[in-house]
Backbone as CSV, one residue per row, in Angstrom:
resi,resn,N_x,N_y,N_z,CA_x,CA_y,CA_z,C_x,C_y,C_z
1,UNK,65.060,-26.070,-16.853,63.623,-26.169,-17.064,62.945,-24.845,-16.737
2,UNK,63.431,-24.199,-15.690,62.829,-22.935,-15.285,63.040,-21.864,-16.354
3,UNK,64.247,-21.857,-16.947,64.567,-20.881,-17.973,63.691,-21.072,-19.213
4,UNK,63.508,-22.312,-19.629,62.688,-22.564,-20.811,61.225,-22.237,-20.547
5,UNK,60.777,-22.427,-19.333,59.398,-22.073,-18.969,59.192,-20.560,-19.057
6,UNK,60.169,-19.801,-18.602,60.039,-18.348,-18.685,60.083,-17.872,-20.128
7,UNK,60.845,-18.555,-20.998,60.870,-18.207,-22.414,59.516,-18.472,-23.057
8,UNK,58.894,-19.581,-22.683,57.565,-19.912,-23.207,56.562,-18.868,-22.750
9,UNK,56.632,-18.471,-21.476,55.724,-17.444,-20.960,55.924,-16.120,-21.694
10,UNK,57.177,-15.768,-21.939,57.453,-14.520,-22.652,56.894,-14.576,-24.071
11,UNK,57.038,-15.718,-24.726,56.504,-15.862,-26.086,54.981,-15.793,-26.077
12,UNK,54.368,-16.392,-25.076,52.900,-16.339,-24.967,52.432,-14.911,-24.732
13,UNK,53.121,-14.185,-23.852,52.769,-12.789,-23.603,52.892,-11.962,-24.875
14,UNK,53.937,-12.221,-25.623,54.137,-11.494,-26.879,53.003,-11.793,-27.853
15,UNK,52.621,-13.048,-27.964,51.519,-13.417,-28.863,50.205,-12.779,-28.420
16,UNK,49.950,-12.763,-27.107,48.741,-12.106,-26.603,48.759,-10.623,-26.953
17,UNK,49.907,-9.991,-26.768,50.019,-8.570,-27.071,49.785,-8.312,-28.550
18,UNK,50.407,-9.119,-29.418,50.220,-8.953,-30.864,48.768,-9.176,-31.260
19,UNK,48.168,-10.219,-30.732,46.779,-10.539,-31.076,45.827,-9.465,-30.569
20,UNK,46.072,-8.987,-29.367,45.216,-7.933,-28.804,45.331,-6.658,-29.614
21,UNK,46.548,-6.296,-29.996,46.762,-5.109,-30.804,46.028,-5.234,-32.137
22,UNK,46.170,-6.366,-32.791,45.484,-6.579,-34.075,43.974,-6.531,-33.895
23,UNK,43.478,-7.098,-32.820,42.042,-7.108,-32.557,41.510,-5.692,-32.336
24,UNK,42.234,-4.900,-31.564,41.817,-3.516,-31.322,41.769,-2.761,-32.647
25,UNK,42.781,-2.948,-33.482,42.806,-2.259,-34.766,41.634,-2.673,-35.650
26,UNK,41.342,-3.952,-35.688,40.215,-4.431,-36.493,38.908,-3.828,-35.984
27,UNK,38.749,-3.781,-34.669,37.515,-3.200,-34.113,37.411,-1.717,-34.431
28,UNK,38.517,-0.990,-34.347,38.475,0.439,-34.655,38.146,0.685,-36.117
29,UNK,38.687,-0.143,-36.989,38.439,0.025,-38.423,37.011,-0.355,-38.784
30,UNK,36.514,-1.427,-38.210,35.225,-1.962,-38.640,34.019,-1.491,-37.840
31,UNK,34.222,-1.022,-36.623,33.061,-0.663,-35.824,32.733,0.823,-35.871
32,UNK,33.749,1.676,-36.103,33.544,3.124,-36.113,32.772,3.610,-34.889
33,UNK,32.990,2.990,-33.771,32.291,3.393,-32.570,33.099,4.410,-31.786
34,UNK,32.443,5.448,-31.393,33.112,6.469,-30.601,33.201,6.078,-29.129
35,UNK,32.565,4.980,-28.752,32.582,4.550,-27.356,33.960,4.073,-26.907
36,UNK,34.819,3.775,-27.843,36.180,3.354,-27.493,37.080,4.542,-27.161
37,UNK,36.658,5.733,-27.504,37.500,6.914,-27.316,37.918,7.132,-25.861
38,UNK,37.007,7.067,-24.886,37.455,7.319,-23.505,38.551,6.370,-23.026
39,UNK,38.466,5.108,-23.392,39.480,4.141,-22.966,40.806,4.430,-23.663
40,UNK,40.752,4.746,-24.932,41.972,5.047,-25.675,42.606,6.332,-25.149
41,UNK,41.788,7.339,-24.908,42.295,8.600,-24.359,42.926,8.357,-22.996
42,UNK,42.299,7.538,-22.198,42.863,7.191,-20.892,44.235,6.529,-21.057
43,UNK,44.378,5.707,-22.068,45.648,5.039,-22.326,46.763,5.987,-22.719
44,UNK,46.415,7.141,-23.287,47.443,8.114,-23.671,48.070,8.782,-22.456
45,UNK,47.475,8.614,-21.297,48.009,9.209,-20.069,48.796,8.191,-19.230
46,UNK,48.946,6.975,-19.744,49.666,5.925,-19.015,51.146,6.278,-18.863
47,UNK,51.750,5.768,-17.798,53.191,5.938,-17.616,53.981,5.070,-18.592
48,UNK,53.424,3.931,-18.956,54.070,3.016,-19.882,54.061,3.642,-21.281
49,UNK,55.258,3.935,-21.796,55.310,4.637,-23.082,54.789,3.791,-24.234
50,UNK,54.915,2.467,-24.138,54.388,1.607,-25.202,52.877,1.755,-25.316
51,UNK,52.219,1.830,-24.171,50.765,2.005,-24.166,50.405,3.370,-24.737
52,UNK,51.120,4.411,-24.316,50.836,5.752,-24.844,51.002,5.783,-26.358
53,UNK,52.090,5.211,-26.835,52.342,5.202,-28.273,51.217,4.482,-29.008
54,UNK,50.861,3.293,-28.538,49.786,2.530,-29.189,48.478,3.310,-29.174
55,UNK,48.174,3.942,-28.057,46.902,4.670,-27.974,46.873,5.858,-28.920
56,UNK,47.995,6.549,-29.076,48.024,7.623,-30.077,47.902,7.053,-31.491
57,UNK,48.471,5.879,-31.717,48.292,5.232,-33.010,46.835,4.822,-33.221
58,UNK,46.170,4.399,-32.142,44.754,4.048,-32.241,43.907,5.280,-32.540
59,UNK,44.264,6.412,-31.938,43.540,7.660,-32.242,43.709,7.992,-33.719
60,UNK,44.935,7.884,-34.209,45.196,8.151,-35.628,44.384,7.209,-36.511
61,UNK,44.390,5.947,-36.181,43.630,4.970,-36.955,42.132,5.280,-36.915
62,UNK,41.611,5.581,-35.723,40.196,5.912,-35.576,39.823,7.107,-36.457
63,UNK,40.657,8.143,-36.429,40.366,9.329,-37.234,40.501,9.044,-38.728
64,UNK,41.445,8.192,-39.087,41.632,7.867,-40.504,40.462,7.115,-41.112
65,UNK,39.778,6.318,-40.321,38.679,5.533,-40.886,37.352,6.287,-40.874
66,UNK,37.348,7.493,-40.336,36.116,8.281,-40.329,35.841,8.802,-41.736
67,UNK,34.668,8.479,-42.245,34.298,8.914,-43.592,33.895,10.392,-43.610
68,UNK,33.260,10.814,-42.543,32.872,12.216,-42.423,32.825,12.578,-40.946
69,UNK,32.406,13.775,-40.651,32.471,14.286,-39.283,31.265,13.920,-38.425
70,UNK,30.276,13.236,-38.986,29.041,12.990,-38.231,29.269,12.255,-36.918
71,UNK,30.056,11.194,-36.937,30.279,10.425,-35.709,30.974,11.294,-34.668
72,UNK,31.947,12.078,-35.105,32.672,12.930,-34.163,31.811,14.072,-33.655
73,UNK,31.019,14.654,-34.531,30.175,15.776,-34.124,28.964,15.330,-33.308
74,UNK,28.582,14.073,-33.473,27.406,13.552,-32.770,27.565,13.672,-31.255
75,UNK,28.755,13.434,-30.774,29.004,13.510,-29.347,30.197,14.426,-29.109
76,UNK,29.910,15.661,-28.784,30.964,16.664,-28.635,31.894,16.346,-27.463
77,UNK,31.410,15.584,-26.486,32.263,15.211,-25.351,33.442,14.387,-25.839
78,UNK,33.192,13.430,-26.710,34.261,12.598,-27.242,35.217,13.417,-28.113
79,UNK,34.663,14.337,-28.872,35.492,15.183,-29.720,36.408,16.065,-28.868
80,UNK,35.880,16.606,-27.786,36.708,17.397,-26.862,37.819,16.548,-26.254
81,UNK,37.483,15.315,-25.885,38.494,14.415,-25.319,39.611,14.169,-26.330
82,UNK,39.228,13.887,-27.562,40.221,13.622,-28.607,41.118,14.822,-28.859
83,UNK,40.518,15.978,-29.038,41.316,17.162,-29.354,42.239,17.533,-28.198
84,UNK,41.767,17.365,-26.983,42.602,17.659,-25.815,43.822,16.731,-25.780
85,UNK,43.612,15.455,-26.042,44.718,14.507,-25.990,45.648,14.637,-27.188
86,UNK,45.109,14.967,-28.331,45.974,15.192,-29.491,46.877,16.396,-29.218
87,UNK,46.309,17.439,-28.641,47.095,18.630,-28.279,48.200,18.256,-27.296
88,UNK,47.864,17.448,-26.304,48.866,17.008,-25.326,49.894,16.085,-25.964
89,UNK,49.466,15.271,-26.903,50.332,14.274,-27.519,51.465,14.836,-28.349
90,UNK,51.279,16.003,-28.930,52.346,16.565,-29.757,53.552,16.969,-28.910
91,UNK,53.395,16.955,-27.593,54.504,17.261,-26.681,54.854,16.061,-25.807
92,UNK,54.407,14.878,-26.165,54.672,13.673,-25.377,56.176,13.399,-25.323
93,UNK,56.602,12.728,-24.259,58.023,12.389,-24.099,58.490,11.356,-25.118
94,UNK,57.596,10.512,-25.573,57.965,9.458,-26.529,57.861,9.995,-27.965
95,UNK,58.943,9.948,-28.724,58.914,10.463,-30.101,57.839,9.818,-30.981
96,UNK,57.612,8.518,-30.839,56.597,7.844,-31.662,55.194,8.326,-31.309
97,UNK,54.966,8.635,-30.043,53.666,9.172,-29.632,53.475,10.570,-30.209
98,UNK,54.534,11.380,-30.174,54.452,12.721,-30.764,54.138,12.640,-32.253
99,UNK,54.809,11.737,-32.945,54.586,11.579,-34.378,53.143,11.182,-34.676
100,UNK,52.626,10.213,-33.924,51.237,9.776,-34.135,50.265,10.911,-33.819
101,UNK,50.546,11.687,-32.786,49.662,12.811,-32.439,49.697,13.881,-33.529
102,UNK,50.875,14.151,-34.060,50.984,15.142,-35.148,50.205,14.687,-36.374
103,UNK,50.332,13.428,-36.709,49.583,12.904,-37.847,48.085,12.891,-37.558
104,UNK,47.726,12.701,-36.292,46.306,12.727,-35.906,45.685,14.092,-36.165
105,UNK,46.484,15.137,-36.019,45.967,16.478,-36.328,45.555,16.536,-37.792
106,UNK,46.358,15.951,-38.662,46.018,15.986,-40.090,44.878,15.032,-40.432
107,UNK,44.768,13.952,-39.689,43.611,13.064,-39.871,42.340,13.781,-39.440
108,UNK,42.432,14.528,-38.347,41.287,15.322,-37.885,40.992,16.433,-38.893
109,UNK,42.043,17.011,-39.441,41.878,18.093,-40.426,41.100,17.614,-41.648
110,UNK,41.264,16.356,-41.993,40.561,15.794,-43.148,39.050,15.817,-42.954
111,UNK,38.573,15.571,-41.727,37.128,15.539,-41.486,36.608,16.790,-40.774
112,UNK,37.434,17.399,-39.954,37.046,18.612,-39.231,38.180,19.640,-39.274
113,UNK,38.339,20.309,-40.391,39.472,21.232,-40.532,39.483,22.357,-39.483
114,UNK,38.320,22.826,-39.115,38.257,23.920,-38.142,38.837,23.482,-36.792
115,UNK,38.486,22.282,-36.339,39.008,21.754,-35.070,40.515,21.563,-35.121
116,UNK,40.996,21.017,-36.221,42.439,20.797,-36.364,43.188,22.129,-36.370
117,UNK,42.639,23.113,-37.066,43.277,24.436,-37.099,43.277,25.089,-35.725
118,UNK,42.249,24.825,-34.928,42.220,25.338,-33.549,43.373,24.759,-32.738
119,UNK,43.612,23.468,-32.896,44.727,22.833,-32.182,46.048,23.459,-32.625
120,UNK,46.233,23.577,-33.920,47.484,24.124,-34.453,47.700,25.554,-33.974
121,UNK,46.641,26.338,-33.917,46.776,27.739,-33.496,47.173,27.870,-32.029
122,UNK,46.896,26.862,-31.217,47.245,26.901,-29.792,48.669,26.408,-29.524
123,UNK,49.337,25.871,-30.517,50.680,25.329,-30.340,51.727,26.433,-30.391
124,UNK,52.862,26.171,-29.711,53.962,27.125,-29.826,54.556,26.992,-31.236
125,UNK,55.368,27.961,-31.613,55.870,28.055,-32.979,56.662,26.807,-33.384
126,UNK,57.541,26.320,-32.517,58.367,25.161,-32.850,57.528,23.908,-33.036
127,UNK,56.598,23.690,-32.122,55.731,22.513,-32.214,54.856,22.586,-33.460
128,UNK,54.345,23.773,-33.754,53.520,23.957,-34.955,54.332,23.646,-36.212
129,UNK,55.612,24.006,-36.202,56.493,23.707,-37.335,56.591,22.190,-37.535
130,UNK,56.767,21.457,-36.429,56.849,19.995,-36.520,55.525,19.394,-36.998
131,UNK,54.428,19.981,-36.571,53.113,19.498,-37.020,52.969,19.701,-38.521
132,UNK,53.389,20.850,-39.017,53.302,21.100,-40.460,54.234,20.180,-41.241
133,UNK,55.391,19.855,-40.680,56.292,18.908,-41.335,55.679,17.506,-41.376
134,UNK,54.893,17.174,-40.361,54.251,15.853,-40.308,53.198,15.694,-41.394
135,UNK,52.709,16.792,-41.895,51.694,16.722,-42.950,52.242,16.020,-44.188
136,UNK,53.528,16.245,-44.463,54.151,15.620,-45.636,54.197,14.105,-45.516
137,UNK,54.378,13.607,-44.298,54.473,12.154,-44.110,53.147,11.517,-43.720
138,UNK,52.108,12.330,-43.583,50.791,11.806,-43.200,50.184,11.030,-44.357
139,UNK,49.720,9.829,-44.060,48.997,9.014,-45.029,47.536,9.051,-44.638
140,UNK,46.685,9.373,-45.564,45.280,9.574,-45.221,44.533,8.307,-44.848
141,UNK,45.016,7.148,-45.237,44.299,5.919,-44.889,45.272,4.770,-44.642
142,UNK,46.035,4.838,-43.542,46.997,3.764,-43.310,46.408,2.548,-42.613
143,UNK,45.102,2.455,-42.532,44.511,1.349,-41.791,44.952,-0.007,-42.326
144,UNK,45.072,-0.142,-43.649,45.515,-1.413,-44.207,46.949,-1.720,-43.788
145,UNK,47.779,-0.678,-43.731,49.164,-0.857,-43.322,49.219,-1.341,-41.882
146,UNK,48.445,-0.703,-41.006,48.424,-1.114,-39.610,47.968,-2.562,-39.475
147,UNK,46.906,-2.897,-40.167,46.377,-4.247,-40.047,47.334,-5.270,-40.624
148,UNK,47.974,-4.945,-41.734,48.936,-5.871,-42.320,50.127,-6.042,-41.386
149,UNK,50.597,-4.936,-40.803,51.717,-5.004,-39.888,51.357,-5.842,-38.674
150,UNK,50.140,-5.686,-38.180,49.712,-6.443,-37.001,49.594,-7.931,-37.304
151,UNK,49.093,-8.256,-38.483,48.911,-9.672,-38.794,50.216,-10.356,-39.173
152,UNK,51.201,-9.600,-39.669,52.461,-10.200,-40.091,53.579,-10.078,-39.070
153,UNK,53.349,-9.382,-37.976,54.442,-9.144,-37.043,54.934,-10.446,-36.438
154,UNK,56.231,-10.537,-36.318,56.842,-11.704,-35.712,57.102,-12.844,-36.674
155,UNK,56.703,-12.730,-37.925,56.883,-13.821,-38.880,58.080,-13.532,-39.778
156,UNK,58.789,-14.587,-40.119,59.862,-14.457,-41.086,61.152,-13.869,-40.545
157,UNK,61.279,-13.710,-39.259,62.509,-13.179,-38.703,63.414,-14.337,-38.314
158,UNK,64.676,-14.201,-38.647,65.587,-15.287,-38.335,66.646,-14.898,-37.327
159,UNK,66.869,-13.634,-37.114,67.926,-13.194,-36.203,67.526,-13.458,-34.759
160,UNK,68.361,-14.211,-34.070,68.072,-14.578,-32.686,67.998,-13.349,-31.788
161,UNK,68.878,-12.380,-32.012,68.891,-11.175,-31.195,67.597,-10.387,-31.349
162,UNK,67.078,-10.323,-32.572,65.833,-9.608,-32.816,64.684,-10.276,-32.071
163,UNK,64.622,-11.591,-32.140,63.567,-12.324,-31.442,63.666,-12.118,-29.938
164,UNK,64.887,-12.182,-29.406,65.054,-12.001,-27.966,64.613,-10.604,-27.548
165,UNK,64.984,-9.586,-28.334,64.599,-8.217,-28.005,63.081,-8.067,-28.043
166,UNK,62.442,-8.682,-29.034,60.988,-8.609,-29.134,60.315,-9.286,-27.948
167,UNK,60.856,-10.404,-27.518,60.289,-11.096,-26.360,60.434,-10.236,-25.123
168,UNK,61.599,-9.597,-24.976,61.814,-8.739,-23.816,60.874,-7.539,-23.826
169,UNK,60.528,-7.054,-25.027,59.675,-5.880,-25.133,58.187,-6.216,-25.121
170,UNK,57.871,-7.494,-25.020,56.460,-7.869,-25.056,55.726,-7.271,-23.873
171,UNK,54.454,-7.010,-24.089,53.692,-6.312,-23.076,52.247,-6.778,-23.156
172,UNK,51.723,-7.280,-22.070,50.343,-7.757,-22.071,49.348,-6.633,-21.831
173,UNK,49.832,-5.410,-21.727,48.936,-4.292,-21.480,47.948,-4.079,-22.609
174,UNK,48.296,-4.468,-23.833,47.352,-4.346,-24.943,46.132,-5.218,-24.680
175,UNK,46.391,-6.382,-24.116,45.295,-7.282,-23.783,44.395,-6.630,-22.741
176,UNK,44.985,-5.991,-21.747,44.187,-5.296,-20.734,43.409,-4.148,-21.361
177,UNK,44.020,-3.426,-22.281,43.329,-2.342,-22.968,42.160,-2.892,-23.774
178,UNK,42.374,-4.009,-24.433,41.311,-4.654,-25.197,40.146,-5.016,-24.294
179,UNK,40.422,-5.533,-23.115,39.362,-5.886,-22.177,38.560,-4.652,-21.782
180,UNK,39.212,-3.526,-21.626,38.516,-2.287,-21.263,37.681,-1.760,-22.415
181,UNK,38.182,-1.946,-23.651,37.467,-1.430,-24.809,36.128,-2.118,-25.010
182,UNK,36.127,-3.459,-24.871,34.889,-4.170,-25.192,34.572,-5.215,-24.178
């Protein structure tokens, strides 16, 4: 009975994490509010690599949904926070965080090319090479992909090992991040 209870708790935690992640993405896409930036930037400094990766993905998503530079230029403090963390992110220990940060440079380049070029010019030669390679794989508007992935995650899988691994990797920190955002 104890074992089945812990499995139920793990599944609930996973569902909370998935729902929180999807909710954060929907808010970033639909609200275009720069007020979420400090919390997301704070998340990029977490020790938990899953949180760092998600927060860099949120930065990428936020930048991708920007139609123009007005929101970013309106509050230079937020823009400085973003550029500082994107610069730090291209050297993150987690490969997925580095990838999201590299793509974020190109998302920033789409609306503020001068700022993105400033970041690139401050990078060492090897890192700059990886950033330029990321341009080829950068999608200018992956918000639909993120939202579809968030809404469909966990469905249609039949492999028991995959489900067990997903349950083990579940993390309620997204829910905590969501609480901080709004």
